[in-house]
C-alpha positions in Angstrom: -0.1 0.0 -0.1 1.5 3.4 -1.0 1.9 5.9 1.9 1.1 9.2 0.7 2.5 12.0 2.8 0.4 15.2 3.7 0.8 17.9 1.3 0.5 20.6 3.8 2.4 20.4 7.1 -0.4 20.4 9.4 1.1 20.3 12.9 0.9 23.8 14.2 4.2 23.6 16.2 5.9 22.4 12.9 4.5 25.4 11.0 5.1 27.9 13.6 8.6 26.9 13.7 9.0 27.4 9.8 7.2 30.7 9.9 9.2 32.0 13.0 12.5 31.2 10.8 11.7 34.2 8.6 12.4 37.2 10.9 14.9 35.1 12.9 16.8 34.2 9.6 16.7 37.9 8.5 18.0 39.2 11.7 21.0 36.8 11.6 21.8 37.5 8.0 21.7 41.3 8.9 23.8 40.8 11.8 26.4 38.8 9.6 26.3 41.6 7.0 27.3 44.2 9.6 30.2 41.9 10.6 31.4 41.8 7.0 31.0 45.6 6.6 33.3 46.2 9.9 35.8 43.9 8.4 36.0 46.2 5.3 33.6 44.5 2.9 31.6 46.4 0.2 28.5 47.8 1.8 26.5 47.6 -1.4 27.5 44.2 -2.3 26.7 42.9 1.1 23.5 44.6 1.5 22.4 43.0 -2.1 23.6 39.6 -0.7 21.5 40.0 2.4 18.5 41.0 0.4 18.8 38.1 -2.1 19.3 35.5 0.7 16.3 37.0 2.5 14.1 36.7 -0.6 15.2 33.1 -1.2 14.1 32.1 2.3 11.1 34.1 1.9 9.9 32.1 -1.3 11.2 28.7 0.1 9.3 29.0 3.5 5.9 30.5 2.4 6.0 28.4 -1.0 6.7 25.0 1.0 4.1 25.7 3.7 1.4 26.7 1.1 -1.8 27.5 3.1 -2.1 30.9 4.7 1.8 31.4 4.6 1.7 31.3 0.8 -1.5 33.5 0.4 0.2 36.1 2.6 3.2 36.0 0.3 1.1 36.4 -2.7 -0.7 39.4 -1.1 2.9 40.9 -0.6 3.7 40.3 -4.2 1.3 42.8 -5.2 3.0 45.5 -3.4 6.7 44.8 -4.4 6.8 48.1 -6.3 6.8 49.8 -2.9 10.0 48.0 -1.8 13.2 50.1 -1.6 15.5 50.0 -4.6 18.2 48.1 -3.1 16.0 45.3 -2.1 13.7 45.4 -5.1 15.3 42.9 -7.5 15.6 39.9 -5.4 12.2 40.4 -3.6 10.5 41.2 -6.9 11.9 37.7 -8.4 10.9 35.6 -5.2 7.6 37.2 -4.6 6.7 36.9 -8.4 7.4 33.1 -8.0 4.7 33.0 -5.4 1.9 34.1 -7.7 2.0 30.9 -9.7 4.4 28.5 -8.2 4.6 26.1 -5.4 5.7 22.6 -4.8 3.0 20.3 -6.0 1.3 17.6 -4.0 1.7 13.9 -5.2 -0.1 12.4 -8.1 -2.1 10.0 -5.9 -3.2 12.6 -3.4 -4.6 14.5 -6.4 -6.5 11.6 -7.7 -7.8 11.0 -4.2 -9.1 14.4 -3.9 -10.8 14.4 -7.3 -12.5 11.0 -6.5 -13.7 12.5 -3.3 -15.3 15.5 -5.1 -16.5 14.0 -8.4 -17.0 10.3 -7.3 -14.8 7.3 -8.3 -15.6 7.5 -11.9 -14.2 11.0 -12.2 -11.8 10.0 -15.0 -14.8 9.2 -17.2 -15.5 13.0 -17.3 -12.2 13.7 -18.9 -10.9 12.5 -22.3 -7.3 13.4 -21.1 -5.9 14.6 -17.6 -2.4 16.0 -17.4 -1.1 14.8 -13.8 1.8 17.3 -13.8 0.1 20.7 -12.4 0.3 23.7 -14.7 0.2 26.0 -11.6 0.4 25.6 -7.9 -0.7 28.1 -5.5 -1.6 28.9 -1.9 -4.6 26.5 -1.3 -4.7 24.6 -4.5 -3.1 23.5 -7.7 -4.2 23.7 -11.4 -4.2 20.8 -14.0 -4.7 21.0 -17.8 -7.2 18.5 -19.0 -9.6 17.9 -21.9 -13.4 17.6 -20.8 -15.6 14.6 -22.2 -16.9 17.0 -24.8 -13.5 18.0 -26.3 -13.1 21.3 -24.4 -9.8 22.3 -23.0 -10.2 22.8 -19.3 -8.3 23.9 -16.1 -9.0 21.6 -13.1 -8.3 23.3 -9.7 -7.9 20.9 -6.9 -7.5 22.0 -3.3 -4.6 20.7 -1.0 -5.9 18.3 1.7 -5.6 20.2 5.1 -5.7 23.4 3.4 -8.5 24.9 5.8 -6.7 24.3 9.0 -3.2 25.2 7.6 -4.6 28.6 6.2 -6.2 29.8 9.5 -3.4 28.6 11.7 -0.7 30.3 9.5 -2.5 33.7 9.5 -3.0 33.5 13.2 0.6 32.8 13.8 1.7 35.4 11.2 -0.5 38.1 13.1 1.5 37.2 16.2 4.8 37.6 14.2 3.6 40.7 12.4 6.0 43.1 14.2 9.0 40.8 13.5 8.1 39.9 10.0 7.7 43.8 9.2 11.4 44.3 8.5 11.2 41.6 5.7 8.9 43.9 3.6 9.8 47.7 4.4 7.3 50.2 3.2 4.2 47.9 3.7 1.7 47.8 6.5 1.7 44.0 7.6 -0.7 43.9 10.5 -3.9 45.2 8.7 -3.2 43.3 5.8 -3.0 39.9 7.8 -6.2 40.8 9.6 -8.0 41.3 6.3 -6.7 38.1 4.8 -7.8 36.3 8.0 -11.4 37.7 7.8 -12.0 36.6 4.2 -10.1 33.5 3.9 -13.1 31.3 4.8 -14.9 32.3 1.6 -11.9 31.0 -0.5 -11.9 27.5 0.9 -15.2 26.4 -0.7 -14.7 26.4 -4.5 -18.7 26.3 -4.9 -18.6 30.0 -3.9 -15.8 30.8 -6.2 -17.5 29.1 -9.0 -20.7 31.0 -8.5 -19.0 34.4 -8.5 -17.0 33.2 -11.7 -20.4 32.4 -13.4 -21.8 35.8 -12.5 -18.7 37.6 -13.8 -18.8 35.6 -17.0 -22.2 36.3 -17.7 -21.9 40.0 -17.0 -18.9 40.1 -19.3 -19.9 37.8 -21.9 -19.2 39.3 -25.5 -17.3 42.3 -24.0 -14.5 43.5 -26.3 -12.0 44.4 -23.6 -12.6 41.6 -20.9 -13.2 37.8 -20.8 -13.9 35.5 -18.0 -13.5 31.6 -18.4 -16.7 29.8 -18.1 -17.2 27.3 -15.3 -17.7 23.6 -16.3 -18.3 21.8 -13.1 -17.7 22.4 -9.4 -17.5 20.8 -6.0 -16.4 22.1 -2.5 -12.6 21.1 -3.0 -12.4 20.9 -6.8 -13.5 23.1 -9.8 -13.4 22.8 -13.7 -13.3 25.8 -15.9 -12.5 26.6 -19.7 -8.7 26.7 -20.3 -7.3 30.0 -21.6 -3.7 30.6 -23.1 -2.4 34.1 -22.9 0.6 36.1 -21.9 0.8 36.3 -18.1 0.8 39.9 -16.6 4.1 39.0 -14.8 5.8 38.6 -18.5 4.3 42.0 -19.4 5.5 43.5 -16.2 9.0 42.1 -17.0 9.5 42.7 -20.6 6.3 44.3 -22.1 6.8 47.3 -24.6 5.6 50.6 -23.1 2.3 50.6 -25.6 1.4 47.3 -24.3 1.9 48.2 -20.7 -0.4 51.2 -21.1 -3.1 49.1 -22.8 -2.9 46.5 -20.1 -3.0 49.1 -17.5 -6.0 50.5 -19.0 -7.9 47.1 -19.1 -7.0 46.6 -15.4 -8.4 49.9 -14.5 -11.5 49.3 -16.5 -12.2 45.8 -14.9 -11.7 46.9 -11.4 -13.9 50.0 -11.6 -16.7 48.6 -13.8 -17.3 45.4 -12.2 -19.1 46.6 -9.0 -21.7 48.3 -11.4 -21.9 45.6 -13.9 -21.8 42.5 -11.7 -22.6 43.6 -8.0 -19.1 42.1 -7.3 -15.6 43.5 -6.8 -12.5 41.0 -7.8 -10.6 41.2 -4.6 -7.4 39.4 -5.4 -5.7 41.6 -8.1 -2.2 40.1 -8.0 -0.6 39.6 -11.6 -0.9 35.9 -11.4 -4.7 36.2 -12.1 -4.6 38.2 -15.3 -3.5 37.2 -18.8 -3.4 39.1 -22.1 -5.0 37.1 -24.9 -3.8 37.2 -28.6 -7.0 39.1 -29.6 -6.3 41.9 -27.1 -8.5 41.0 -24.4 -7.6 40.8 -20.7 -8.5 37.4 -19.2 -9.2 37.4 -15.4 -9.1 34.2 -13.3 -9.4 33.2 -9.7 -12.5 34.5 -8.2 -12.3 32.9 -4.6 -12.0 36.3 -3.0 -14.6 38.8 -4.1 -16.5 41.8 -2.3 -20.2 41.8 -2.7 -21.2 45.4 -3.7 -25.0 45.1 -4.8 -25.2 48.9 -5.2 -21.6 49.3 -6.8 -18.7 51.2 -5.4 -19.7 53.4 -2.5 -21.0 56.9 -3.4 -19.2 58.3 -0.3 -15.7 57.5 -1.6 -16.3 59.1 -5.0 -17.5 62.2 -3.2 -14.5 62.1 -0.9 -12.2 62.0 -3.8 -13.9 64.5 -5.8 -13.6 67.1 -2.8 -9.9 66.2 -2.6 -9.2 66.5 -6.2 -11.0 70.1 -6.2 -8.8 71.1 -2.9 -12.2 71.7 -1.0 -10.2 70.8 2.1 -12.6 72.0 4.8 -15.7 70.1 3.1 -13.3 67.0 2.9 -12.4 67.0 6.6 -16.1 67.4 7.5 -17.1 64.6 5.4 -14.4 62.3 6.9 -15.5 63.2 10.4 -19.1 62.6 9.4 -18.3 59.1 7.9 -16.1 58.3 11.0 -12.8 58.2 9.1 -11.5 60.5 11.7 -11.4 59.0 15.0 -13.5 61.2 17.8 -11.2 63.6 19.6 -8.5 63.6 17.1 -7.1 67.0 16.1 -6.5 67.2 12.4 -6.3 70.2 10.0 -7.7 70.1 6.5 -4.4 70.1 4.9 -3.2 67.2 6.7 -6.4 65.0 5.7 -5.6 66.2 1.9 -2.0 65.3 2.1 -2.6 61.8 3.6 -5.0 61.0 0.7 -2.2 61.5 -1.9 -2.0 57.9 -3.1 -5.5 58.0 -4.3 -5.8 61.5 -5.2 -2.7 62.1 -7.3 -3.5 59.9 -10.3 -6.9 61.7 -10.6 -5.5 65.3 -10.6 -4.4 65.1 -14.5 -5.8 63.7 -17.7 -3.2 61.1 -17.4 -1.1 59.7 -14.8 2.1 57.8 -15.0 2.2 55.0 -12.4 5.8 54.2 -11.5 7.7 52.3 -8.8 9.3 55.5 -7.8 6.1 57.2 -7.1 4.5 54.6 -5.0 7.8 54.0 -3.2 7.7 57.5 -2.3 4.2 57.5 -1.0 4.8 54.3 1.1 8.1 56.1 2.6 6.2 59.2 3.3 3.3 57.6 5.1 5.4 55.1 6.8 8.1 57.4 8.2 7.6 58.1 12.0 9.5 61.5 11.6 6.9 62.9 9.1 3.6 64.4 10.1 1.8 62.2 7.7 2.5 59.2 10.1 0.7 60.9 13.0 -2.1 61.8 10.6 -2.4 58.3 9.6 -2.7 57.1 13.2 -5.7 59.5 13.7 -7.6 58.1 10.7 -9.9 55.3 10.9 -11.1 52.9 7.9 -14.8 51.9 8.6 -15.2 48.2 8.0 -17.6 48.7 4.9 -14.8 50.4 3.2 -11.9 48.4 4.1 -11.8 45.5 1.3 -12.6 48.2 -1.4 -9.9 50.4 -0.1 -7.4 47.5 0.0 -8.2 46.1 -3.3 -8.0 49.7 -5.0 -4.5 50.2 -3.4 -3.4 46.9 -4.6 -4.7 47.6 -8.2 -2.7 50.8 -8.1 0.4 48.8 -7.2 0.0 46.7 -10.0 -0.2 49.6 -12.4 3.0 50.9 -10.9 4.6 47.5 -11.7 3.5 47.9 -15.3 5.0 51.4 -15.3 1.7 52.2 -17.1 0.6 55.8 -18.3 -3.2 55.9 -18.3 -6.2 58.2 -18.0 -7.5 56.9 -14.9 -9.6 60.0 -14.3 -11.8 59.2 -17.1 -12.5 55.5 -15.7 -13.3 57.1 -12.5 -15.7 59.7 -14.0 -17.4 56.7 -15.9 -17.6 54.1 -13.0 -17.0 55.6 -9.6 -20.5 57.2 -8.1 -19.9 60.2 -6.4 -16.7 61.5 -8.5 -18.3 62.9 -11.6 -18.4 66.7 -11.5 
């Protein structure tokens, strides 16, 4: 009888020890780097070596553990554009791997999951099934196959033990958040982990994802800019949808021509801001691994495990807030922020402070076209995260009401992807069309 090992290490002590190795390993490498500098080593070369080794460990640990650890890594990958220049290249390479790659589970285990989800005769549903995963990610892996009617399909199979591993990891990472922070300078780790923990339960049942994908596919059926693969079959831990072949967004980020980057950036912006009005849902996982550019010029969107339900579209209040900021109506803006509970009671804040803090959202809307660059978003992250600057204290006095949390996080993540693309697009026109409350 074949013994198939668990694909996700499940024991809490084992997983916690691996996660604890991240900040401890970073600290030890940094200390070793200081020693080499004292001995006369080249400071730039030593810093690059420390960053490279830290990035390698980051991918190895988060990728091997999968579950919530890898989901955290994928969320970080969206914001790699904000990482300081001296760390950017090694972290960019390691985090990009986490968007589509992870060690696969054994073939026997994959077959077992499919038999549990689709019955012992699951093979009869397929003409062909490739046992080698085409992609492996945080809670599941994808296989290429041919459905019984001849259609090429993607078969998504969830790792056994994913649920307990995901929640255990995120709880543990929340405990380690202050120690993990040095690994990703320029990013706020604690609120990102809290939001991931709150929404992960929805991603673990593929029937919910299938329902969301069917809704998106119907809404964008025949669209000249966006396409969504149709769902073929679904179960709690397995899902089949149409196979698509295109250029991954990561490849365009790495080597795309300027015109292509701009076009893809515009498609991403249209999708992000139009879907709440067209579908009543917001795709809440905008990392580059979920987008491909097809040969006919359309943007293909995949992975609908994380969505925000917005039956009334994007919140009107957010559009009104941004319109006031763009028009420099600072007093009215501060009054609205207090009215909506964005400013905590008893907090003293000037209108100008409130205006300055909204820079990452309002800067791209002040001109007809805006060039999203890594330098710009890095400057925003450094400005808001620097304890010595007044913007840091302003941020501590601001509150993000729960009903706006996910929309805000997804919007900032989409902006970060635009910066990875180095795209120059007329985002203001997209806002005027799709963001309620923004049109003058």
